[in-house]
N, C-alpha and C positions, 0 to 999 in steps of 0.2 A: 534429398531427400533420404536417399540409401544411408548416409550418412548418421542421419537422425535417427532411424531404425536401427541402426549399430549401438549407438549411443544407447539408446534406451534398454537395448538387450544386456548391454554393460550392466546398466543403473539395476535392471531386472535380476541378473545373476548375482548380483553382490547384496540383493534385496534377500534372495534364497537364501542365499549363503550366511547371510546375519542371522536369519529367521531360523534359519538351523543350530547353529551355533549359541543363539540368544538364551539368556537367561527367562524362565517363564514365572517368575515371582510376580504375584498381582501388585498392580499399579495401585499407588494409593493416591496421587492426586492429580487426575490429567488437568492441563488447564487451559484458559479462555481469557481473551482480552478483559482488562479490569478488573475482574474479581476471579478467585481461584473457584474450580469445580472440583467437587469432591465426588467420589465415586459413591454410589448408595451401597447399603447390603442387601442380602436377598432380603430381607426382611419388610425392608422400607417399600415405600409404594411411587407410582407414578406421579406426578403433579401434569395433569393434561392442562392446565392453564401457562404455566413455565412451557409446555412441550408445543403447545401449539403458536406461543409468541416465538418461540426460537425457529420454528420451521418457517414460519413466516420472516423473521430477521435474514436467514440465509437466503430467502429468495429475495429479499430487499437489495441484500448486499450486493447477488448477483446480477441483478436488474442493473447496480450501478455500471458494473462491466459490459455487460450484454442485456441492452443493447446500450444502454446509456453513454457510457465515456466512448465508446465504438463511433455511438454517434455525433460526440463531442469534438472527438480528435478529427471525425472523418469528414465534417464540412470545413474544418480549420485549414486542409491539406489540398492540394489542386485535386481538382479532380479526376485526373490522368492516376490519381494514387487511392483514390477512395476503397480501392475493394481490397488493395493491399494492407490496409489497417483495419479491415474487418476480417480478414483471411488471419491476420496474424494474431487477432484477438481469441477467434474462435482454434487456433490450432494452438494457441498457447494454454487454454481452458484443457483442450483435450491432453496435452502432455504435463502440465502439473497436476490434473489427477490422477494419472497413472503412478507421477512419483510421490504423491501424498500416500496414496496406497500402499505404496513400495516401500517407504522410508521417510518420507515426509512428516507425517502426522506425529510418528514416534519421536522424531529428534527436536520436533517442537515442542510435546508434551511431555515427554516421559519422564520422571521426577527421580527416577532410581539412584540413591549416593549422595542426592543432594541435604543440606543440611545449614539450617539459618545460621549467616553469619560467616560461614567456610566457605573459600574459594578453592574451587577443584576442577576438573575437566567437564564435571556437571553443571557447574556455573555457567558455562558457555554452550554446552549442545546437551540435548537430551540422549538418552541410551535405543538400545534396540527391542524394548519389550512389545512393542506392537509394529513392529516391520510387519509389513502384508497385512495388518490390523488383524494377527491371527488369533489375539486374545478378546478381540470384540463379537459380542454376538447379539442375538434378539434381545435376550432380558438382560444385557447389559444399562446401567444405569449412571449418570453423572447428572448430580445437582438436581435431582428429580425428572430429568427427562433421558429419553435413550441417549445413548453414548453415541450414538448413529448419528443422530440429530447434531452434537457435536462437532463429530468427524465433520459433518457437510457445512456447518456455518464456519466453521475453520477454514475449512478450504475453498471457500466465495475471497477467505482474506487471501488468501495464498493465493491465489486467479489473480487478482484486479492489483495484487503489488507491482509483481513484474510487467503487467500489460500497461501499468503506468509508465514505465520506463520507455516504453515503445514511443513514445512522442517525443523523447529527447534524439532519437536518429530517424524518423520518419521520412517515407520520401526517397533514401537512398542505401538501406542496409539491404542484402541478399535475404531471401525468404529463412532459406535452410541456416543461414549464417543466425538470423535473430531467434530463431527457432532453441537453435544449440545453445546460444546465450542464456536464454531464457530458463531453461532446462540448468544451466550451470549455474547461473546466479540462484536461482531459487535453493539449490542444493546449498551452497557455498556461502551463501549471504541470506536470504531470508530467514531459512528453519532457523540456523543460530541466533540471530539477531532477534527474530521472536521469541526464544527460549530465552534468551538471555534478559529481555524484558518481563514478559511475562511469566516466567518460568515459577515464580512463588518464591517463598523462603527460599535460600542459598543460588540463585540466580545473580549475576552478574550484578544487574541495576537492580534488583530488589536489595541487595547487600548497600548498594551504595543510597537507596531512599530515594530513587528517580520514580517519580509519577508520570505514567502513562496510562492513562482508562482504556482510550478504543485505538491508538496508533500512529501520535506525533512522530515517535522516533523507528518506529519498526517498520510501518507502510510509508509515511509522507516524508523524511528526513531520507531515509533508506533510498525510494526510488527517485526520490529530487538527487540525488546525489550521483548513484550508477546513471541517470539520463544525461548529468551533466558531463562525467567520465566519457560517456558513450558519442555524445557530441563532440566532444576534444578528439577522440580519438578517430573515429570517421571522418572526422572534417567538415566543412561547412558544406550545403548544397550548392550547386553550380547557379552563378548570378546572386547569390545572396549581398544584399544589402547594395547591390547596383542596379536591381530593378525590385518594382514593387512585386509581392509575395500575398495577395489577400486571401483570406479564406475564400473557397468556391462557393459553399452553400451556407449561409448566416442561419437560415430557418431550420436546416439540419442542426447546427450547431448548438443552439439555444435549445432545441426540443430536447436534445443529448445532455446538457446542460442541467434541464430542470429533472430529469430521470434521474440523473447521479444526485441531485437534491434530495427527490422523495427517496430514493433507497438508502443516503447517508442516515437517517432514523434506525435501519435496522443495522449500522454499520457502527454507530455510537449506543442507541439506545439499548441494542440487542447485545452491548458489550457487558452490560449487568447482569445476563444469565437470568434473571427473574422477571415480577412484574411487579416491583416493589416503588417504594419513594423513590431510591437511587435512578431507578428507570425514569421515572418523569423528572426530573430534575435533570437528568441528561436530555430527555425529548426539549423540555424548555431551551435548555442554553443550548441545543444542535440548532435549533430554528433564529435562535438570538443571535448567534453568532455569524449565521447566513448573513442576516437580513443587514448587520452593523457592517461586514463586510461590505456589503454593495454599496453602501453609504460612504464608506471610506473610499474606495475606489474610484465612485464615481466623484467624490468630492477633489480626490485631488488629480483624477484627470479633467476634471471641467476648468482648474485654477493652470493646470499645465496648458491644455489643448483647447479652451474654453468652450467645450460642450463633453459631453455622455455620450460614450458608443454603446452600441447593443452589445458588443460582442465583453465589452470592457465590464458594463452592468453584471453580464453572468460570470465573468470570471471574477469579478469580487465576492459575486455569494460564493462561488467555490473557496475563494481565498479563506473568505470566515469561516466557513464547514471546515478546512483544513485547521487554523490556526484553533478553533474551540474541540478540536478533537483530544488532544492527550488529555485537558483539564475538563471535559462535559459532564461528568458524576464529581469534581472536586471544587469548583470553583460555583459560586452563586451568580443569579440572572445579571447583576451589576458586569461581574468579572467576566461573564459572557459577553456583553457587549464592548465592554472595553477591548476585550484581547480581538474580536473581531473585526472592529474596526481598526486598531494598529495594524492586525495583519493585512488588512484589506490596503491600509494606505503602503506597507512595506513591500508588498507583493506588486502594487503596481509599480514603485520605483525602481523595483530590480526588475521587471520585463520592461517598462519603456525607457530607461535612462540603463541602470549598470546594463546592460543586455547590450545595448547598442554600444557603449562607449567601449567595452573589453573584446565586442565582436565575436564573441562565441554563438553558432548557430542550435541553440535547444529549440529543435523545429517549432514543438506545442507548448512551450515553457513550461516544462515541467520542474524543472530547478525551481524557476522563480516563484510558480505557484504551492508546489507542492514542498520542494526541499527548502526554503525557506519561510514558507509557512508553518511547517510542522518546527522549523528551529524557534520561530516566534513563539507560537503557543507552547512549546514545551518550555519556554523561558518563564515567558510570564506566565504560565500554570504556578510557578516556585513562589509568583507574589500572592495573586489574587486565593489560591487555596486557603489562608487562613480563614478563621471566623470573624475576626474583625473587617474583612473585607466582603464578607458573607460568604466564604466557604466552608470544607467541612473538617480540614487537615490540621491537627495543633502540631504546628512543626513551626521552628524559626526560620524566617525569611531569608538570611542570609544563607544559614545550614541548607535550606532546601534549595537555594537558589545554585551553591555550590554543587548540590547532587544532582540538579537540572542540567548543569552547564558538564559535570562530568557526563553524562547520559548522551548529552547535543555530541560534543566534542567525538568521543566514543563510539558513535553510529558513524559520523561522519569521515574520520580515519579508516575505520576498517572498512566500511562500503566502497571508499573511494578506491585504497588498495587493492582487494580482492576485484571489485570490478574491472579497473584497468590491466589487472594480471588476465584474467579470464577473456577480455576483449583482443589484449594482444595474443594470447596465442589464438584464438579463432585466426587473427587477422594474418598471423604465419602460416596457418594451415590450409584452411580453406577460402578465407580471403574475408572481409567485413563489407567491402561495398560495393555495388552495383558501378559498370562501370561506365561512362559518361554519355554513349549513346543510349543505353539502357535507360537511364535518369532522365534523359531526354524524351524517350517516347513514354514512359511513365513506367512505374511497375505494375499497373493492372495488367498491361497488355504484353508485359515482356517477362515477368514473372510467371501470371494466372492465365495467357491466352485470353483474357475478358476485357469487356467495358462497362464502365458503369452509365454511359449514359450511350446510345448509341443515334449519335445526333449526323 
């Protein structure tokens, strides 16, 4: 824990130094998922409807993570590791919030120096205009809402993305090492990639023409690849594939999945940053994608295992939600159904077949659900976004598919390389994995001196 505090102190010093040296030129366009957000002038007024909705959306995205995702993950692990999952989630939220204020929000949203069609450093990372949030006041507006609401909404995205990664190394990584990795990964992977995806005109993927409304690349592919790298670097759990490791509490797991589904409306619909037709279409498509994902997963599972499982049905819903996320405002209802269904089928295949064949131990199937689901959704968005198939984008399918593939491949390579480097550095310094005895006892008792169940 002393090492974590030291790291945060270094980050704070870095943020203060940059704040002192940074340019105070007013920011023209802070950005948000899906739609660019414009700063209002002092003569424009607050839109109370947009503000109320975006406050609600921010709370819904947080609900996805705490308690939703924590319950989903917590129910899937062994009972002796339940508290470790919740502890990592709460601690990650605290650390990411601090880093978000210090420099994260600015690195993700500052558009200073960007120009449409021009590739430069600002195409990859934002500037320092809002380090320490020093230029945001009670009167700052962004698209009719207080900019503080925008900061909170985007912070919820920044919290849940590294939290997703934890599912890849669950039950065997040191608590301090996990938190250090979350902080570094947020800094060097999430913040830059979110800027490249949603940075608006002049950002890397905007210049390529990539469509990602609410996070297929920046959130799901990003977290899925990081989880895959983490499980490869840290190694398999003791006894993996040698004996059964079933979820210890399916009721907790399914309740968490249901909360994640509900929270997803804040995730996707909130990305419209308005109460309008775009938000309405995103809402409908989000629901259709999740429902179709259930059917796709359930069909494949019945064909392979002769019966559907409760965990599989819930996982199919989440797979469909992942798949529709990048295109929820760009495709029509038919596209949402097809994308959700195909994503459910594909994710089941990777979780139930590919993972076993290759032998990697992605504990909670983050790569299989989020990584693969994000890839499928991002690519299919390039097909179903056209008006002929009910979409909204007047593009050439071949050209758009090339753009989507470029976005997917860049995210995979960038996240894989940087995540690998960060994990190796941590492993060489403070170590990543708990020892065999600690893993056998469980992380709850060995890392936190507590038990979830006093039986």
